[in-house]
C-alpha positions as CSV (number, residue, x, y, z in Angstrom):
1,M,107.4,107.5,66.1
2,R,107.4,104.8,68.7
3,L,109.8,106.9,70.9
4,A,107.5,109.9,70.7
5,L,104.6,107.8,71.8
6,V,106.6,106.4,74.8
7,V,107.7,109.9,75.8
8,L,104.1,111.2,75.4
9,A,102.7,108.4,77.5
10,G,105.3,109.0,80.2
11,A,104.6,112.8,80.2
12,L,100.8,112.1,80.5
13,A,101.4,109.6,83.4
14,A,103.6,112.1,85.2
15,A,101.0,114.8,84.8
16,C,98.4,112.6,86.5
17,T,100.3,112.2,89.7
18,V,99.2,114.2,92.7
19,Q,101.3,115.1,95.7
20,E,99.4,116.2,98.8
21,T,100.9,117.6,101.9
22,R,99.0,117.7,105.2
23,T,99.9,119.3,108.4
24,V,98.4,117.4,111.4
25,V,98.1,119.3,114.7
26,P,97.5,117.0,117.7
27,A,94.8,118.1,120.1
28,A,96.0,119.8,123.2
29,R,96.5,117.5,126.2
30,V,94.1,118.1,128.9
31,D,95.3,117.2,132.4
32,D,91.9,117.4,134.2
33,A,89.7,114.3,134.1
34,C,86.5,116.2,133.7
35,S,87.6,117.5,130.2
36,A,88.8,114.0,129.4
37,Y,85.2,112.8,130.1
38,G,83.9,115.3,127.6
39,Y,82.7,118.1,129.9
40,V,83.3,121.5,128.4
41,P,84.9,124.1,130.8
42,G,82.3,126.8,131.8
43,T,79.3,124.4,131.7
44,E,77.3,123.2,134.6
45,G,78.4,119.6,134.1
46,Y,82.1,120.7,134.2
47,R,81.4,122.7,137.4
48,I,79.9,119.7,139.3
49,C,82.2,117.1,137.9
50,P,84.9,117.2,140.7
51,S,82.4,116.9,143.5
52,A,80.7,114.0,141.6
53,R,84.0,112.3,141.2
54,R,84.8,112.7,144.9
55,R,81.4,111.2,145.8
56,H,81.9,108.3,143.5
57,A,85.4,107.7,144.9
58,L,84.0,107.7,148.5
59,V,81.2,105.3,147.6
60,A,83.7,103.0,145.8
61,A,86.0,103.0,148.8
62,W,83.1,102.3,151.2
63,R,82.0,99.4,149.0
64,R,85.5,97.9,149.1
65,A,85.7,98.4,152.8
66,T,82.4,96.7,153.7
67,P,82.3,92.9,153.5
């Protein structure tokens, strides 16, 4: 009787285990900085992003150059 209870307890414990398999797909790597900043291609913000970045780079270079 004791052996039957042990086998039954083992079978119930094995039935309670769950095995889950997940497939993780990493996001596509974006090479342009505007997409990395969160701008969506095709939007106005994405369209003006390169010129804004150039202006910012020019202002930053000017500030470094002036004493």
